[in-house]
N, C-alpha and C positions, 0 to 999 in steps of 0.2 A: 761902580760897584754898588750893589744894593745891600742894605743892612736889614735883617729881620730880627726882631726881638721875640723870644719864645718864653712862655710861662708854663710851668708843669711840675709834677712831682719828680723825685729822684728816679723812681721806677719809669716814668714816662720818658725822661731823658735817656736812661740806659736803653730803652726800647728804640728810641730814635737813633741813638748812636749805633746800635746793632743793625738797624735798617740801613743806615749810611754805609756801614762797613760791609754788609753783605750784598749791596747793590752793585751791579756792573754798569749802571748808568753814569753819565757824565753829570755828577752832582757837585755842588759847592763843598768845600772842605769843612768838616766839623772840628772845632778845636775845643779841647776841654782843659787846657792848662791855664786858662785865664781865671782870675779871681773876680767873681761877679756877685759876691754875697751882698753887697750894698749897690743896688741898681737904682738909677734915677729913671723916671718914666715920663712919657708925654703928659700924663695926668699931673705930675709935679709942676709942669709949666702952665698947663691949661687951667689949673685951679687958682693960679696966681695972675695969669695974663689972658687977655682975650686973644687967643691964637688958635689956628687950625692945627690938626695933627701934624701936618707937614711943616708948618711954621715951628711948632713945638720941637719936632725932631731936629730941625735946622739949629735952633737955639741950644738943645742938648749936645749936639755934635760939636758946635763951636765952643761951648763951655768945657767939654771934655778935652778938646784939643788946644785949649788956651795955654799959653806959656806959663802963666801963673799957676794954673791947675797942675801942669806937669812938674813945675818946680816944687810945689807943695807935696805932691806924691813922692818925688825922689827924696825930699827931706824926711818925710814920714817913713819911707822904706829904710833909709840910712839910720834913723833914730831907733826904730824898733829892731832892726838887725843887730845894731850895737848893744841895745838893751838886753838882748838874749845872748850876747857874747859871740856873735859871728865875726869872722875876720874878713876884712875887705880885701879883695883882689886888686893888686896895684896894676895900673895900666902899663903895658909893655912898650 
């Protein structure tokens, strides 16, 4: 699977979403339910390490899929959900 990172204004993303939705071509799915307000970039890696763009993307992918990163995100989700009074759904 290929990953593509896009940058643009809210209007540009709405235009892109509309283009996807109106197209009858076989295009990759566009998903908007993800939270990506804080995004790490290739530049974050290359300004700290001597790496190619491909190497930097490999580092970012590994860091985002790291078990410790996932554990911390779930901890933060639980913390902030409880902080605003949300009730946790018990596993069945």
